[in-house]
C-alpha positions as CSV (number, residue, x, y, z in Angstrom):
1,M,106.2,157.3,127.1
2,K,108.5,154.5,127.7
3,I,108.1,151.0,126.7
4,N,111.0,149.7,128.2
5,K,115.0,151.2,128.4
6,Q,115.7,150.8,125.1
7,V,112.3,151.6,123.1
8,S,110.3,155.2,123.3
9,F,108.2,157.1,121.3
10,M,105.9,159.9,121.3
11,I,102.8,161.6,120.6
12,G,103.1,165.0,119.1
13,S,99.1,165.8,119.6
14,N,98.3,168.6,122.1
15,D,95.8,166.1,123.2
16,I,95.6,163.9,126.3
17,F,96.6,160.1,126.6
18,D,96.6,157.2,128.5
19,W,98.6,154.0,127.3
20,T,98.6,150.2,127.5
21,F,100.9,148.1,126.7
22,Y,100.4,144.0,126.1
23,D,103.9,142.9,126.1
24,S,102.6,139.6,125.3
25,D,101.7,140.3,121.5
26,N,103.1,143.8,121.2
27,T,100.0,145.7,121.2
28,L,99.2,149.1,122.5
29,L,96.1,150.8,123.2
30,L,95.7,154.7,123.3
31,Y,92.8,156.3,125.3
32,N,92.0,160.0,123.9
33,Y,90.8,161.8,126.6
34,D,90.0,164.9,124.5
35,R,87.9,163.1,121.9
36,S,86.7,159.9,123.5
37,E,88.6,157.5,121.1
38,Y,90.9,154.3,121.7
39,Y,93.2,153.6,119.2
40,I,94.8,149.7,119.7
41,F,97.2,148.3,117.3
42,K,100.3,146.3,117.0
43,V,104.0,147.8,117.3
44,D,106.5,146.3,115.4
45,F,109.4,147.4,117.3
46,E,112.5,145.5,115.1
47,N,111.8,147.9,112.8
48,K,110.5,150.6,114.4
49,R,106.4,150.8,112.8
50,F,103.2,151.2,114.3
51,L,101.1,148.8,111.9
52,I,98.2,151.3,111.9
53,P,97.4,153.5,108.6
54,T,99.8,156.7,108.0
55,E,96.3,159.0,108.3
56,L,95.7,158.2,112.0
57,R,99.8,157.9,113.0
58,E,100.2,161.3,111.5
59,K,96.5,162.9,113.1
60,I,98.0,162.0,116.3
61,G,101.5,162.8,115.7
62,L,103.3,159.1,116.8
63,R,107.1,158.4,116.0
64,F,109.7,156.5,117.6
65,E,112.0,158.6,119.6
């Protein structure tokens, strides 16, 4: 998954995801097809942090490359 040429991240889960990025406020929307769940959260690109609970981030295996 690539947001732009300088920033990319990975989802380590085997689930199937679709995503939308809203550049106006650095919000990322993930949709998990296997669980029929949405996750929406902010991304702090400067510090390479996802502004979601650690437990959820680890559950879906979300990390910067």
